[in-house]
C-alpha positions in Angstrom: 19.9 -39.4 138.4 18.1 -42.7 138.0 19.4 -45.4 135.6 17.0 -46.6 132.9 17.2 -49.7 130.7 15.7 -49.3 127.2 15.2 -51.2 124.0 14.1 -50.0 120.6 14.8 -49.8 116.9 17.1 -47.3 115.1 16.4 -45.6 111.8 17.7 -48.6 109.9 15.3 -51.0 111.7 17.9 -52.7 113.8 17.1 -53.6 117.4 19.2 -51.6 119.8 19.3 -51.5 123.6 21.3 -50.1 126.5 21.3 -48.4 129.8 21.4 -44.6 130.3 21.0 -42.1 133.2 18.3 -39.5 132.8 16.3 -37.2 135.0 13.0 -38.9 134.1 11.6 -41.5 131.7 10.0 -38.8 129.5 13.3 -36.9 129.1 15.0 -40.1 128.1 12.3 -40.9 125.5 12.7 -37.4 124.1 16.5 -37.8 123.9 16.2 -41.2 122.2 13.7 -39.8 119.7 16.1 -37.1 118.8 18.6 -39.8 118.0 16.0 -41.4 115.7 15.4 -44.4 118.0 11.8 -45.7 118.4 11.4 -47.0 122.0 9.7 -50.4 122.5 10.6 -51.0 126.1 11.8 -48.8 128.9 12.2 -49.4 132.7 14.3 -48.5 135.7 17.4 -50.5 136.0 19.0 -51.7 139.2 22.4 -50.1 139.9 25.2 -52.5 140.5 26.8 -52.6 143.9 30.3 -51.2 143.6 33.1 -52.4 145.8 36.0 -49.9 145.3 39.0 -52.2 145.9 37.5 -54.9 143.7 36.4 -52.6 140.8 38.7 -52.4 137.8 39.7 -48.8 137.2 41.8 -49.4 134.1 41.3 -49.0 130.4 43.5 -51.2 128.2 45.3 -49.6 125.2 43.4 -52.0 122.9 40.0 -50.8 124.3 41.1 -47.2 123.8 42.2 -48.0 120.2 38.8 -49.6 119.4 37.0 -46.6 121.0 39.0 -44.2 118.8 38.4 -46.2 115.7 34.6 -46.4 116.3 34.3 -42.7 117.3 36.1 -41.7 114.1 33.7 -43.8 112.0 30.6 -42.3 113.7 31.9 -38.7 113.3 32.8 -39.4 109.7 29.2 -40.6 109.2 28.1 -37.2 110.5 26.4 -38.4 113.6 26.3 -35.8 116.4 29.1 -36.1 119.0 26.7 -36.6 121.9 24.9 -39.4 120.1 28.2 -41.0 119.1 29.4 -41.0 122.7 26.1 -42.5 123.9 26.4 -45.3 121.4 30.0 -46.1 122.4 29.2 -46.0 126.1 26.5 -48.6 125.6 28.8 -50.8 123.5 31.8 -51.0 125.9 31.9 -53.9 128.3 34.4 -52.1 130.7 32.1 -50.5 133.3 34.8 -48.0 134.4 35.4 -46.9 130.8 31.6 -46.7 130.3 31.3 -44.2 133.2 34.2 -42.2 131.9 32.6 -41.9 128.4 29.3 -40.9 130.0 31.0 -38.2 132.1 32.8 -36.9 129.0 29.4 -36.9 127.2 27.8 -34.9 130.1 30.7 -32.3 130.0 30.4 -31.9 126.3 26.7 -31.6 126.6 27.3 -28.9 129.2 29.4 -26.9 126.8 33.0 -28.2 127.1 35.1 -29.1 124.1 35.9 -32.8 123.7 39.5 -32.4 124.6 38.7 -30.4 127.8 36.2 -33.1 128.9 38.8 -35.8 128.3 41.5 -34.0 130.2 39.5 -34.6 133.4 40.3 -38.3 133.0 44.2 -38.4 132.7 44.3 -42.2 133.6 42.3 -42.9 130.4 43.1 -40.0 128.0 46.8 -38.9 128.4 48.4 -35.7 127.2 49.1 -37.2 123.7 45.5 -38.2 123.3 44.1 -34.9 124.4 46.5 -32.8 122.3 45.6 -34.8 119.2 41.9 -34.3 119.9 42.4 -30.6 120.5 44.2 -30.3 117.1 41.4 -32.2 115.4 38.8 -29.9 116.9 40.7 -26.7 116.0 41.3 -27.9 112.4 37.9 -29.4 111.9 39.4 -32.9 111.2 38.5 -34.7 114.4 37.7 -37.9 112.5 41.1 -37.9 110.9 42.9 -37.3 114.2 40.9 -40.1 115.8 41.9 -42.5 112.9 45.6 -41.5 113.4 45.2 -42.1 117.2 43.7 -45.5 116.6 46.5 -46.5 114.1 49.1 -45.3 116.7 47.5 -47.2 119.6 47.0 -50.4 117.5 50.7 -50.3 116.5 51.7 -49.8 120.2 49.6 -52.8 121.2 51.2 -54.9 118.5 54.8 -54.0 119.3 54.2 -54.4 123.0 52.8 -57.9 122.5 56.0 -58.8 120.6 58.2 -57.6 123.4 56.1 -59.5 126.0 56.4 -62.7 123.9 60.2 -62.5 124.1 60.0 -62.0 127.9 57.2 -64.4 128.9 58.7 -67.5 127.4 62.0 -67.5 129.3 60.3 -66.3 132.5 57.8 -69.1 132.4 60.5 -71.8 131.7 62.8 -70.5 134.5 59.8 -70.2 137.0 58.7 -73.8 136.2 62.3 -75.1 136.6 62.7 -73.4 140.0 59.3 -74.9 141.2 60.2 -78.4 140.0 63.7 -78.3 141.7 62.1 -77.0 145.0 59.5 -79.8 144.9 62.2 -82.4 144.2 64.4 -81.1 147.0 61.4 -81.0 149.4 59.6 -84.3 148.6 61.6 -86.6 146.3 65.2 -86.5 147.5 64.5 -87.1 151.2 63.0 -90.5 150.2 66.3 -91.4 148.5 68.3 -90.1 151.4 66.5 -92.5 153.8 67.2 -95.4 151.5 70.9 -94.5 151.2 71.2 -94.2 155.0 69.6 -97.6 155.6 71.8 -99.3 153.0 75.0 -97.6 154.2 75.9 -96.6 150.7 79.2 -94.7 150.0 78.0 -91.3 148.8 79.9 -89.3 146.2 80.5 -85.6 146.6 77.7 -84.6 144.2 75.2 -86.7 146.0 76.3 -85.3 149.4 75.9 -81.7 148.1 72.4 -82.5 146.8 71.3 -84.2 150.0 72.6 -81.3 152.1 70.7 -78.8 149.9 67.6 -81.0 150.2 67.8 -80.9 154.0 68.1 -77.1 153.9 65.1 -76.8 151.6 63.0 -79.2 153.7 63.9 -77.5 157.0 63.2 -74.0 155.6 60.5 -74.6 153.0 58.1 -72.1 154.7 60.8 -69.3 154.8 61.7 -70.0 151.2 58.2 -69.3 150.0 57.9 -66.3 152.3 61.2 -65.1 150.8 59.9 -65.5 147.3 56.7 -63.6 148.1 58.7 -60.9 149.9 61.0 -60.6 146.9 58.1 -60.1 144.5 56.4 -57.5 146.8 59.7 -55.7 147.4 60.4 -55.6 143.6 57.0 -54.0 143.0 57.4 -51.5 145.8 60.9 -50.5 144.6 59.6 -50.1 141.1 57.1 -47.5 142.3 59.8 -45.2 143.6 61.6 -42.8 141.2 65.1 -44.1 142.0 64.0 -47.7 141.8 62.3 -47.2 138.4 65.3 -45.4 137.1 67.7 -48.2 138.2 65.5 -50.8 136.7 65.1 -49.0 133.4 68.9 -48.5 133.3 69.4 -52.2 134.0 66.9 -53.1 131.2 69.0 -51.2 128.6 72.3 -52.8 129.8 70.9 -56.4 130.0 72.7 -59.0 127.7 70.5 -60.1 124.8 67.5 -58.1 126.0 69.1 -54.7 126.3 69.1 -54.2 122.5 65.4 -55.2 122.4 64.4 -52.7 125.1 66.3 -49.9 123.3 64.7 -50.6 120.0 61.3 -50.8 121.6 61.8 -47.5 123.3 63.0 -45.8 120.1 60.1 -47.2 118.2 57.7 -45.8 120.7 59.4 -42.4 120.8 59.6 -41.9 117.0 56.0 -43.1 116.4 54.6 -40.8 119.2 56.6 -37.8 118.0 55.5 -38.4 114.4 51.9 -38.7 115.4 52.0 -35.5 117.4 53.8 -33.5 114.7 51.4 -34.8 112.1 48.5 -33.6 114.3 49.9 -30.1 114.4 51.2 -30.1 118.0 54.2 -27.7 118.4 57.7 -29.2 118.6 58.4 -28.4 122.2 55.1 -29.7 123.4 55.5 -32.8 121.3 58.9 -33.5 122.8 57.6 -33.1 126.3 54.6 -35.4 125.7 56.8 -38.0 123.9 59.3 -38.1 126.8 56.5 -38.7 129.3 55.2 -41.6 127.2 58.6 -43.1 126.3 58.2 -46.0 128.8 61.8 -45.7 130.0 63.1 -43.1 132.5 66.6 -43.1 130.8 65.2 -42.4 127.4 62.8 -39.8 128.9 65.7 -37.9 130.4 67.6 -38.0 127.1 64.6 -36.6 125.3 64.1 -33.8 127.9 67.8 -32.9 127.3 67.1 -32.7 123.6 64.0 -30.5 124.3 66.1 -28.1 126.4 68.6 -27.7 123.5 65.7 -27.2 121.0 64.2 -24.6 123.3 67.5 -22.7 123.3 67.6 -22.5 119.5 69.3 -25.8 118.3 67.8 -27.9 115.6 66.5 -31.3 116.7 69.2 -33.0 114.6 72.0 -31.0 116.3 70.5 -31.7 119.7 70.3 -35.4 119.1 74.0 -35.4 117.9 75.1 -33.3 120.9 73.6 -35.7 123.5 75.4 -38.6 121.8 72.7 -41.0 123.2 70.7 -41.7 120.1 71.7 -44.0 117.1 73.4 -42.5 114.1 70.6 -43.6 111.8 68.1 -41.7 113.8 70.1 -38.4 113.8 70.6 -38.7 110.0 66.9 -39.4 109.3 65.9 -36.5 111.5 68.4 -34.2 109.8 67.0 -35.1 106.3 63.5 -34.6 107.6 64.3 -31.1 109.0 66.1 -30.2 105.8 63.2 -31.2 103.5 60.3 -30.2 105.8 59.2 -33.8 106.1 60.2 -34.6 109.7 56.9 -36.3 110.6 57.3 -38.6 107.6 60.9 -39.5 108.4 59.9 -40.2 112.0 57.2 -42.5 110.8 59.7 -44.4 108.6 62.0 -44.6 111.5 59.2 -46.0 113.7 58.4 -48.6 111.0 62.1 -49.6 110.8 62.4 -50.0 114.6 59.2 -52.0 114.6 60.7 -54.4 112.1 63.9 -54.5 114.1 61.9 -55.4 117.3 60.1 -58.2 115.4 63.4 -59.5 114.1 65.1 -59.3 117.5 62.2 -61.1 119.2 62.4 -64.0 116.6 66.2 -64.2 117.0 66.0 -64.2 120.8 63.4 -66.9 120.8 65.4 -69.1 118.5 68.5 -68.7 120.8 66.7 -68.9 124.1 64.6 -72.0 123.3 67.5 -74.5 123.0 69.6 -72.7 125.7 66.8 -72.9 128.3 65.9 -76.5 127.4 69.6 -77.5 127.8 69.9 -75.5 131.0 66.7 -76.9 132.6 67.5 -80.4 131.4 71.1 -80.2 132.7 69.8 -79.0 136.1 67.2 -81.7 136.5 69.4 -84.3 135.0 72.3 -83.4 137.4 69.9 -84.0 140.3 68.8 -87.3 138.9 72.4 -88.5 138.3 73.4 -87.5 141.8 70.7 -89.8 143.1 71.7 -92.8 140.9 75.4 -92.6 141.5 75.2 -94.3 145.0 72.9 -97.0 143.5 75.5 -97.8 140.9 78.1 -98.0 143.7 75.9 -100.4 145.7 75.4 -102.6 142.6 79.2 -102.7 142.0 79.7 -103.8 145.6 77.1 -106.6 145.3 
C-alpha cells in the first residue's frame, strides 16, 4: 500500500501530522475523519531506502516503557485501540518500532486480540509482556496492566543503569591504562633506549626489563592489536553459545566484589518479574517459566526451573526454594509469609524493592572502593615505567 504524509487539526484544535499507509487518499481521509482529525494537507510520501544490515532492528527497554505508559493513558482516556496505536506509531522515532506498531494495528484491525498481534513480534514483546496484555484484555483492565508493565520496565531500566555504572568506570580506566602503556612502550621508551645506548649507561634490572618489553611491543605491535580484536570477537562468539553463556554467567556470580552485585541484580529482576506476573493474574507455573527466561543469568534460570519442577509436583514455592538451597534465607522467609497470608505478590514486590536498594548501596560501595584502588594501580604502573627510565639518568649523573 502507498505511504501518505498528512497534516491537520485534532478535536482540541492542535496541529497534528504524520505518515500512514492506506489503499488510497480517500480511504485515509475517511479514517482520519473517524479519528476526529480535520485534514489540511495530504500527499504521497517517498519511502525510505532500507539497507537490511544497516537498519536498527532493536527496541530499547526505555522505548517500550514509554510506549506502555502512553498506551495506558490513551486507553484510560477511552480512545479506540486502533486510534491509540496510530497515534503512538506516528510519535515514535524508531522506524523499526514504528513498523511493528503498525503491523500490530493492522492485525488488531483484522480481528486479532492485542496480545495475539504482539506475539508475532517476540523480539519486541516478550512472553511476560504478552501474558500481561492477555490478562488485561480478559479482565477488562488493559490500561492498569499497561501501567504495571511501564512501572516494571522503568524500574528494570533504572536498576540496569546502576549496574552498568559500576562496570563502565573500572572498564574505562583499565582500558585507558592499557592503551597508555602500549603507546609508551611503542613510541616513548625506544627514544630513551637509544639515548642510554649512546651514553653507555649502566642499566638497572628494572630498566632492562622495561626496555626488553618495549622491544617486544614495538616488534609485534600489529599482532598485539590483532590479538586484542581477536580476543573481543572470540569473547562475543563464545558468549553466543549455550556453554559459553553458562560459563560466563557462573563466572559473574563468583567474581570478587562484583559477584554479590550480579546476584542481587538477578534476584531483584526475578522477584519483580514474578510479582508483576502474579499481580496480573498469570498462573504460578507459567509465571515461573517466564521469569526464568527473563532472569538475565543462566545459572539463576536453571535454579528457577528446578523450583518450578518442584512446584509442579505439588510442593509449595517456599519449600521448593528451601530444598534447592540456592536462594537467600530472607527470600525463602518472605515467600513463606506471602504464601501463608495470601499476599505473595506483595511480598515479592517488597523483596524486589529491598534488592533494588541493595544494588544501589553495593554500586556506591564498589565505586568508593574501586576509585582509589584503580587510581593507585594505574599511577603505580605508569610511575614504575617512568622511574625505570630515570634510574639510568641518575646513575649517569652520579658518575659525572
